[in-house]
C-alpha positions as CSV (number, residue, x, y, z in Angstrom):
1,M,19.2,104.4,0.5
2,S,17.5,104.7,3.3
3,Q,17.8,104.1,7.1
4,R,14.6,102.2,7.3
5,M,15.1,99.9,4.0
6,E,19.1,99.5,5.0
7,T,17.7,97.8,8.2
8,L,14.7,95.9,5.9
9,L,17.6,94.2,4.2
10,R,19.6,93.1,6.5
11,V,16.9,91.3,8.0
12,L,15.9,89.7,4.8
13,L,19.7,88.5,4.2
14,G,19.9,87.5,8.0
15,I,16.5,85.2,7.6
16,L,18.5,83.9,4.2
17,E,21.6,83.5,5.5
18,L,20.0,80.9,8.3
19,Q,17.9,79.2,5.9
20,V,21.5,78.9,3.5
21,A,22.3,78.0,7.3
22,W,19.7,75.5,8.2
23,V,20.0,73.2,4.3
24,S,23.6,73.8,4.0
25,S,24.1,70.5,2.5
26,Q,21.6,71.5,-0.1
27,K,22.9,72.3,-3.0
28,L,20.8,74.5,-5.8
29,E,21.4,75.3,-9.4
30,Q,19.3,77.8,-11.1
31,S,19.7,77.6,-15.6
32,P,20.0,79.9,-17.5
33,L,22.8,82.0,-15.2
34,S,22.1,84.2,-18.0
35,L,19.9,85.8,-20.4
36,T,18.4,88.7,-22.5
37,I,15.7,88.4,-24.8
38,Q,13.2,92.0,-26.0
39,E,10.1,92.7,-24.7
40,G,7.1,90.4,-25.7
41,E,9.3,87.1,-24.7
42,D,8.4,84.4,-22.7
43,F,11.3,83.2,-20.5
44,T,11.5,80.7,-18.3
45,V,14.3,80.4,-15.4
46,N,14.7,77.3,-13.3
47,C,16.0,75.7,-10.0
48,S,16.9,72.2,-9.6
49,S,18.0,70.9,-5.7
50,S,20.1,67.9,-5.1
51,K,17.0,67.1,-2.5
52,T,14.1,67.3,-1.4
53,L,13.3,70.3,-0.3
54,Y,10.6,72.4,2.2
55,A,10.1,75.0,0.6
56,L,11.8,77.3,-2.4
57,H,10.9,80.6,-2.2
58,W,11.7,83.0,-6.1
59,Y,12.9,86.7,-5.5
60,R,14.3,89.5,-7.9
61,Q,16.6,91.6,-7.3
62,K,16.0,94.4,-9.9
63,N,18.7,97.1,-10.9
64,G,20.6,98.3,-7.8
65,E,17.4,97.0,-5.6
66,G,17.6,95.4,-2.8
67,L,15.3,91.6,-3.2
68,S,11.9,91.3,-3.9
69,F,9.6,88.0,-3.5
70,L,7.8,87.1,-5.9
71,M,6.5,83.6,-3.3
72,V,7.4,80.1,-2.4
73,L,6.3,76.7,-2.8
74,Q,5.8,74.7,-0.6
75,K,3.6,71.9,-2.1
76,K,4.3,68.7,-4.7
77,G,2.9,69.4,-7.8
78,E,2.3,73.4,-6.5
79,E,1.0,75.9,-9.5
80,K,0.6,79.9,-8.2
81,S,0.9,82.5,-10.5
82,H,0.7,86.4,-10.4
83,E,1.0,88.5,-12.7
84,K,2.5,87.0,-15.7
85,I,4.7,85.5,-13.2
86,T,3.8,81.6,-12.6
87,A,5.8,79.5,-10.6
88,K,5.8,76.1,-10.7
89,M,6.8,72.7,-8.1
90,D,7.7,69.5,-9.7
91,E,6.7,65.9,-8.0
92,K,9.2,65.1,-6.5
93,M,9.3,68.7,-4.9
94,Q,13.8,68.5,-6.2
95,Q,12.9,71.5,-9.2
96,S,11.2,74.6,-9.7
97,S,10.8,76.6,-12.9
98,L,9.6,80.3,-13.2
99,H,8.1,81.5,-16.2
100,I,7.2,85.0,-17.3
101,T,5.0,85.5,-20.5
102,A,5.4,88.9,-22.0
103,S,8.1,89.9,-20.9
104,Q,7.9,93.8,-20.1
105,P,10.7,96.2,-19.1
106,S,9.4,95.7,-15.7
107,H,10.6,91.9,-15.4
108,S,14.0,93.4,-15.4
109,G,16.2,92.4,-13.4
110,T,18.2,88.5,-11.4
111,Y,16.0,86.0,-10.3
112,L,16.6,84.1,-7.9
113,C,16.0,80.8,-6.5
114,A,16.7,79.8,-2.6
115,A,15.6,76.9,-0.1
116,G,13.1,77.5,2.6
117,A,12.8,75.3,5.5
118,L,9.5,75.5,7.2
């Protein structure tokens, strides 16, 4: 890993740690915890919070790589899409889902949600 990439990853993790500390009383739960699918299948990952969210960030981490930011949701009922990936926030700002349509090998990885403060 290059020096620049390592520094960037440390900064990103530092930012996540600050956000987690700020919302430390908030509990996030993702489901499913593990999922194996075939190419072309759709899948959904859900994220639920014990409290109202001010922002919810979605990330993907490919094997052997750092986190990649996918999108952030900040409004009730908000929906965003990018390259077959759609994320939605519920009306109560306590649940979000990340849906991938017609999955491709490029979608492989670990998907993570993180609560954020604005």
